[in-house]
C-alpha positions as CSV (number, residue, x, y, z in Angstrom):
1,M,0.0,-0.1,0.1
2,E,2.8,2.5,1.0
3,W,4.6,1.9,-2.4
4,A,1.1,2.7,-4.0
5,L,0.8,6.0,-2.6
6,A,4.6,6.8,-3.4
7,L,4.0,6.0,-6.9
8,A,1.2,8.0,-6.8
9,A,2.9,11.3,-5.8
10,V,5.7,10.9,-8.0
11,L,3.1,10.8,-11.1
12,A,1.8,13.6,-9.6
13,V,5.0,15.7,-9.6
14,V,5.8,14.2,-13.0
15,A,2.6,15.1,-14.3
16,V,2.7,18.6,-12.3
17,V,6.3,19.2,-14.0
18,F,5.3,17.9,-17.3
19,V,2.1,20.6,-17.5
20,A,4.5,23.3,-16.1
21,R,7.2,23.0,-18.3
22,P,6.2,25.2,-20.9
23,F,6.2,28.1,-18.3
24,L,9.5,27.7,-17.0
25,R,11.2,27.9,-20.2
26,D,12.8,31.6,-21.3
27,P,10.4,32.6,-24.3
28,A,11.0,32.3,-27.6
29,P,13.3,35.3,-29.4
30,A,10.7,35.6,-31.9
31,S,8.5,38.3,-30.8
32,D,5.3,40.3,-31.7
33,R,6.4,43.8,-31.3
34,L,4.8,46.6,-33.4
35,D,8.7,47.9,-34.7
36,E,9.7,45.0,-36.3
37,L,6.6,45.0,-38.5
38,A,7.7,45.2,-42.1
39,P,8.4,48.0,-44.3
40,E,4.7,47.2,-45.9
41,A,3.0,46.2,-42.8
42,R,4.4,49.4,-41.3
43,E,2.8,51.7,-44.3
44,R,-0.3,49.7,-44.3
45,L,-0.7,50.1,-40.3
46,A,0.3,54.1,-40.6
47,L,-2.5,54.5,-43.2
48,A,-5.1,52.4,-41.2
49,E,-4.2,54.6,-38.2
50,E,-4.5,57.8,-40.3
51,R,-7.7,56.5,-42.3
52,D,-9.6,56.1,-38.6
53,R,-8.3,59.5,-37.3
54,A,-10.1,61.2,-40.5
55,L,-13.1,59.4,-40.5
56,A,-13.4,59.8,-36.7
57,A,-13.0,63.8,-37.0
58,L,-15.6,63.9,-39.8
59,K,-18.3,61.7,-37.3
60,E,-17.2,64.1,-34.4
61,L,-17.5,67.6,-37.3
62,E,-20.8,66.0,-38.0
63,F,-21.8,65.4,-34.1
64,D,-20.5,69.1,-33.9
65,H,-22.6,70.4,-37.1
66,R,-26.3,68.5,-35.7
67,T,-25.8,69.8,-32.0
68,G,-25.5,72.9,-33.0
69,K,-21.2,73.7,-32.0
70,V,-20.6,74.3,-35.5
71,S,-22.1,76.8,-37.6
72,D,-22.9,75.8,-41.0
73,E,-20.0,78.1,-43.0
74,D,-17.6,76.5,-40.5
75,Y,-19.0,73.0,-41.3
76,R,-18.5,73.4,-45.3
77,A,-15.2,75.3,-45.1
78,Q,-14.1,71.6,-42.8
79,V,-16.2,69.3,-44.2
80,G,-14.1,69.4,-47.6
81,P,-10.8,69.3,-46.6
82,L,-11.7,66.0,-44.2
83,R,-13.4,64.2,-47.1
84,R,-10.3,64.7,-49.4
85,Q,-8.0,63.5,-46.6
86,A,-10.1,60.6,-46.3
87,A,-10.8,59.8,-49.5
88,E,-6.7,59.8,-50.4
89,V,-6.2,57.6,-47.4
90,L,-8.5,55.0,-48.7
91,R,-7.3,54.9,-52.3
92,A,-3.6,54.6,-50.8
93,L,-4.9,51.4,-48.7
94,E,-6.8,50.1,-51.6
95,R,-4.1,50.6,-54.1
96,G,-1.5,48.6,-51.5
97,E,-4.3,45.7,-51.1
98,E,-4.3,45.5,-54.8
99,A,-0.4,45.4,-55.0
100,R,-0.4,42.8,-52.3
101,H,-2.9,40.5,-54.0
102,E,-0.7,41.0,-57.3
103,R,2.1,39.6,-55.5
104,V,0.4,36.7,-54.0
105,P,0.4,33.5,-56.1
106,D,-3.0,31.5,-56.8
107,Q,-3.3,28.4,-55.2
108,G,-1.7,25.8,-57.0
109,E,0.4,28.4,-58.9
110,R,4.3,28.3,-58.5
111,V,6.6,31.4,-58.1
112,P,8.9,31.4,-60.2
């Protein structure tokens, strides 16, 4: 009976060590830090952030106009440049996506 208890204790210790092993090792050198993105990915991320800022500014301007904080004249003066900025960023993102899809081979296609 004593040997069964000792065997169970050893088995429990082995199981705990086996499960904890990944947590005890040093992390792999690969990292997911943003500053380690490829230049194309960094550019896409910057464009996406710029798009988000432009769209948020348009949304805020629209809200301020509807609530009366911004006059009709000021709204007309500000909405055009914001829309142009948003459109330019969206076109740049679209061009980047098209270029990326052109470089990716179809399934079964071999890359030279």
